[in-house]
MARSE-182714 format. One record per residue (C-alpha): residue in one letter; x, y, z. Coordinates in pm, whole numbers, plus 50000, padded with zeros to 5 digits. Layout:
# residues N
aXYZ ...
# end
This chain:
# residues 608
m513404821551784 c514784853051619 g517794874751680 i517644910951793 l520774932351772 g521724968651778 f523804996751916 y524015033851991 l527255052451923 k527945088452019 q529105112251748 n532865108451677 s532995074551847 k536255055951777 i534545022051764 n534685005551422 w530925004851379 q530964987251039 n532844957051173 l530764957851491 l527584955851285 l528834927551064 d529954907151365 l526594912151536 y524814899251227 r527124869451183 l526724859151545 s522964864751550 e522254846151226 s522214813051412 r518944824351574 g517194828451239 k518284823050880 e515064828750687 a514904866850670 s516664897650803 g516374935150836 i517864967150969 a516685001251092 i519045030951115 r518405064751271 h521045089651165 q521165126051057 d517465131851116 k516275102550909 l515075067550979 h516005041650718 v514385007250713 l515624978550497 r513924944450503 h515224913650325 d513684879750254 k517064862550281 p519494854750568 a521624881650728 s524694868050546 d522914876550221 l521654910050349 i525104923250439 r526364914850089 s523434931749913 k523814963849717 q521024980749912 f522744973550243 k526074987050123 e524445018149977 l522645023950305 l525855022750507 k527585047350273 n525325074950405 i526505070650765 d529035096150890 l529795094451262 t531645127551244 q528305144451171 d525855128051411 d525135100251658 l524165066251520 i521315044051641 l521015010751465 t518874979751521 g518834947051330 h516914914551305 t517544878751197 r514304859851151 l513104824651209 v509654824451049 t506784817351289 n503844838651174 g503624853150824 d505104842450492 r508654855850455 s508484857350074 l507234893150084 i508824922750257 a505634931950443 n505944900750658 n509534906950761 q511064930151016 p511574957451121 v507844965051120 v506965001551059 s503565016051151 n502175048051301 g505615063651333 i506995034151531 v509655009151424 v509524975451602 i511814945251607 h510334915551788 n511574881351898 g508994856252017 i505434846051946 i502344865452052 c499824837252074 n496734858852119 y497444885651861 s494224876951675 s492084881851983 i493834914952060 w492854927451716 r489254916951773 d488894927052139 v490874959552140 f490554971951783 k487224955251694 q488484940651369 n489974908751234 p493764907151202 p494864923650875 s497734898750839 e499264867150985 l502204886251132 d501864888351510 t504404916751532 d501994940251351 i499934944251666 i502804959851864 p503194994151696 i499424997251648 f498784990452016 l501585013352135 a500475041751909 q496965040452051 k498175040152411 l500715068052356 k497895092052275 s497065093852645 h499825075352832 s503565077052884 l505865053652695 e506475032953007 e502725029653067 a502115020252704 l504744992752717 e503334979553046 s499844978852896 l501114959552596 y502664932452809 q499544929953021 v497434919452721 i499804897452522 e500124860152576 g503394843452480 d506984855052475 a508044888752345 s511364906952346 i511114939652158 c513154969352045 c511385001551943 l512365034051773 f509985063351738 e509485090451481 d508545116651738 r510495104952045 n514255106052089 v514445072652265 l515305036252204 a513095012652405 l513884976652502 k511614952952692 t511294915452738 n509114891852940 t511594863152920 g514974879452979 s516124872352623 l517914905652581 y521424915152692 y523254948252684 s526664962852746 g528394996452736 i528365031552875 s524975046052787 n526115081852717 e528945069952490 y527975036352347 f525395009452411 v525214975352243 f522514948652276 a521764913652144 s519584883352212 q522224860752368 h524814865652641 a527504846052455 f527204868152146 l527484900252339 k530374887652550 k532414882152233 i531424916452106 s532374932952435 e535784916452437 k536494927752081 y535004962752073 l534014974652421 a537144968552629 s535404938852797 q532644959552950 p530344936953157 v527304921552990 h523964926153168 q520714907553126 l517584928153080 k515414912053343 p511864901553256 h509364930353262 v512074956653308 i512004985353059 k515284999352927 l515025034052772 l518025050052604 s517545087052531 f519455105352261 d519385140252119 q517955141151768 p515285167851786 k514275170451420 k511395151251266 t512535119651091 n511505105450757 f510715069150692 i512445053950394 d511375018850297 l513865000050079 n512434968249932 a515184942449902 s512974916649731 q512454939649434 k514964935749157 e517414964349180 k516264993048963 r518525019048817 d517415054548890 l514685062548641 k514665096548478 r511485114848569 c509715144748423 s510935176948583 r507365189948614 c505375158648708 i506785125548836 l506235101948543 p509335080848469 e511065073348140 s509505038448142 f506015053248098 p504755042047753 g505075068547482 i506825093947702 h509585117247583 f511175148247732 d512085182647599 s515385200447662 k514155211648005 g513165176448108 v509405182648078 c507435153347937 n505045153847642 i502155143647870 c502575176248063 h502795196247739 d499615180447603 y497665183347928 v494655206347930 p493705216848287 f490255204348379 q487595229948469 p484515215348644 y481135228548535 g480365238648893 h477655233949153 a475125256148975 s475265235148660 l474925203448863 e471945217149054 n470305227648730 l470765192348596 c469225177448909 d466275201648899 q465335186848563 h464975152348722 r463885160249077 k460665142849186 k458255160049420 d456625128449558 g459775116949740 s460375087149512 p463905079449391 d465015104449129 c468585093949056 l470815063249061 i474305063749211 a476935037749128 f478365030149472 s481515009749535 g482125020149896 g485325037749793 l486255073849852 d484895090249537 s481525072949520 s481015077649895 y481405115249865 l479185114749557 l476395099049762 h476875124050045 y476775153849809 v473745142749610 k471735134349921 c472835161450166 v473795190949946 l471575186849641 k468715172149848 m467965145449589 n466445111549671 p468965086949531 i469155049549533 t472535032949508 y473725004049297 t476664980849368 y477934953849136 d479704925949324 w481824905049091 g483734887949367 v486554911549463 i484774938949659 t486574942649991 d484914938450329 l486024973850410 a484034987050113 r480984967150220 r481164982750567 n481325017750418 i478325010250197 a476374998050499 r477245026950729 m476485054050471 c473265039250336 g472135032250691 k472725067650814 l471285084350504 g468305060950473 v469225052450115 e468455019349948 n471364999149809 i470614975649522 l473264948749510 v473664930749180 s475784900049237 a477514879948970 d478034842548997 i480954849549229 p482624815149229 k482474815348850 k483794851048820 r486664843449056 s487504812348857 y487674833948543 v490114857648713 r492194828148831 k492324813548480 n493534846548336 i496144851348609 e497434816048555 a497564822248180 w499374855348227 l501984839448454 k502884815148174 k503884844347950 p503974877648138 e502974906947920 v502334939748097 g499514950947866 m497534919347939 v497274927248311 t493994945048234 l492364910948181 f492454905848557 m489794933148583 a487694921948286 g484994908048512 d484034941748658 k483024957148323 e479524942348356 f479184971148602 f478314992948300 y475494970048187 h473104969048483 p472295005948555 k469995009648253 n467874980248373 i467634994348726 q466755028648588 k464015013548373 d462554993848664 m462655024048898 n461585049948638 i464805069648686 d466405089648405 l469485103248585 a472495082248686 f475775093648842 f479145076348834 g481975087049061 g485115083548851 n487125115648867 p489355130548595 l492465127248811 e492115089348789 y492865090748419 t495985069648365 s496345061047992 f499305037748051 k497215006048083 s495855009947731 a499125025247607 f500884992747695 c498414977547447 g499385002547176 v496275024047223 h496445062047257 e493545075947457 k494375112747394 n493105127547720 t489905107347735 w488795074847897 y489465043247698 c485715036947660 h485395070647481 t488265065947234 s487725063746859 a486545032146688 f490015028746535 q491695028446877 k489185003147007 l489964980546712 k493664983946791 l492904973047147 l490934942947026 k493744934046783 y496314935647065 f494284911547278 l493734886946993 i497434886746901 n498414879347259 f495724852847285 l497324835546988 k500794839247140 n499534824747466 p496694799847397 s496114795947772 y493874826647745 f491444805347544 n489814791347856 v486364791748014 s486714829148077 f486994837847706 f483304846147653 d483234867147970 t486334885747851 m484734893347514 c481584905247691 s483674928847902 f485044944547583 y481474949647464 y480314964647795 s483184989447815 c483914998147451 i480714992647250 l477714995447485 k476355031047506 h476975046347847 n474215069347964 y475435084148291 k476785116948427 s480235119448583 f479795137348915 y483365150448918 d482805167248582 y480795191948790 i482435192849133 s486165196449197 w487865166349354 n489485178249677 e491085150249876 n491095167750214 v487515180550187 i486235146450078 l488095126350339 n487355150050627 t483655151050538 l483305113350519 k485165106750842 a483325133751036 e479835125650910 y479935087850870 n482985074951054 w484075063850708 e486705036750717 a490065037150541 n492625009250526 p493945005050885 s497324991650769 s498055018350507 d497655055450440 i496375047750090 i492735058450048 w492365052149674 r491105018849537 i490205005749883 g487044989649744 d488934968849490 g490844938249605 t492714936249273 a494614969149298 a497414958149531 f498264928949303 y498264946848969 n500154976549113 y502814952249234 i503124939748875 y503314974648726 f505864986048983 t508034955248936 l507914953648557 a507574990448464 g508965009048765 f505785028448846 t502145023648946 e498865041748891 h499755062849195 e502325081448981 t499715089848719 f497185100648982 r499645123249164 s501025136948835 n497525147548735 q497195165149070 i500455183549001 r499195194948660 q495955207048819 g497945227349073 l496615207249368 i499945194649504 t503645201349449 r506055177749279 e507855172849611 d504575163149777 a503845138449498 l507245121749528 k506785118049903 m503255104349864 t504175078449603 r507135066149806 e504615057250075 e501845045549839 n504105022349641 i505065001849946 i504064965649883 m500644958450036 y501274921950112 d498214917650333 s495904929350055 m497714907849799 q497454877450022 d493734883250080 y493234886749705 a495174854849628 r493134835349882 m489904849649745 i490734841449382 g492554809049460 f496054812049316 d499544806249457 l500834840749557 k504394829149624 k504634813449279 a503134844449120 i505624867249293 r508574846149183 t507344847648823 i506744885148837 d510134892248992 n511884871448725 a509924885348430 k511494908948175 k511524944948295 i510564974548080 y512964998348255 v516104977148202 
# end
């Protein structure tokens, strides 16, 4: 049982909307005290705030008060919906499992339990549920139906397939309408639709509201299977703004006026115009070009049709396009190599299968002792949680460095001299090693000087001594990873040293030619093959105020590929907490995600 509440007020309405909202929350809290949320459409924007605490806590929060400050009824109409949650499906400890749910331009608040949501995912969308939250299916289903059906038809189709009880409220990015529907009658409304309209989950609540604010307008029940649509005039495109209440409140971080790196970035400083030293030191990257790449391949091309190059293939965006280009454009005969150390995602495996299958390319899978590798990751995460230190986060990925070791053996066995890796220069971050006191100076950490590598080793050893929990069964594996990445000679060519990285060209090619699969629950296309990324980016965002998305987009700005405004918009979306991915990762590795999140949220912040 959850509480749904909301109202529509015409511009210049005399109703005291602040008190109306607070009373609706106080009355509705009895239906759910475990989480809460609000969605506001006003002045061409859609604001969504989700909270992992009761409504009584939400309405006292700084984020809630700041959100309400932006509302001016003298300027525009106001459409507002709220939610008080009793947890049924999905852990409330992370924002992603609370409501309102936002997906595909649709905001949904839902009361009830959809018992067959898992089978809908499998039968309709041909995939397993991406999360335990049954509400997630609603906007996904509606968005698909709205491509070819009216809103009324889409809602009817939804209720034809769901089993259980569902009362829902929907707002849309591209439709000027508020939609209400229930199959149990657990929604009530009151008011004059062209002036004001108020709704809630219980008759008694709304009766009190009507007597206090609506001149005792009658309260009506929304009958089961009846659709209530309230149209309003807000013709401009809206913007989604996701405010994460579970994150510790951050002060506004100063950012570079040219890129988007914040003041908490290690080693950063700004000139009198607000431009950072990273931008000043940046040298634009100039790829060698297709002709140089073709000349390189001609030196290794075999005329008998046998494999003539090795491609490191993770199933992610960059390596997928690398395989396409080498096979279809350069007409080489590659074989691919994948190192599975226990955190490759199922999505990446599907992309590997579909591309190798269509291109007729062999994939050599080298698998680690996965249970052992995962236990090493778990040991290092558990050690880190005892004494959080942002530079030591890199240990979570130590197990994948064996990736550098195996290609030379495969090349020897297959008589192949040429190997391609798909890392692109825009991925260069520097902050992960900078948190360890290492300065990469516009090169990858594995190519830094011997002095910088010794500094990195010293940093790790000092922190091992400060936190002896790192001296566990993973220690030898960790030391080996340092050898593989920093000492072992790497004999491969970087494909994107030759060919420019163009996000639209790459993505459009892969989707058109191979039905390449991105994350269905997110617009993020980077790091989809790595189950670790969502977790470590949560740590970086919480402790340092930024993620690797800021460095990636800042490099694109410096290369002239996107504008600063585009980068800010992209990172606002990309930095949304990916709870589903984090939960999958925690289950895979075997650690307590809720405990980890509490520790991370309470750890010392760099930006404070």
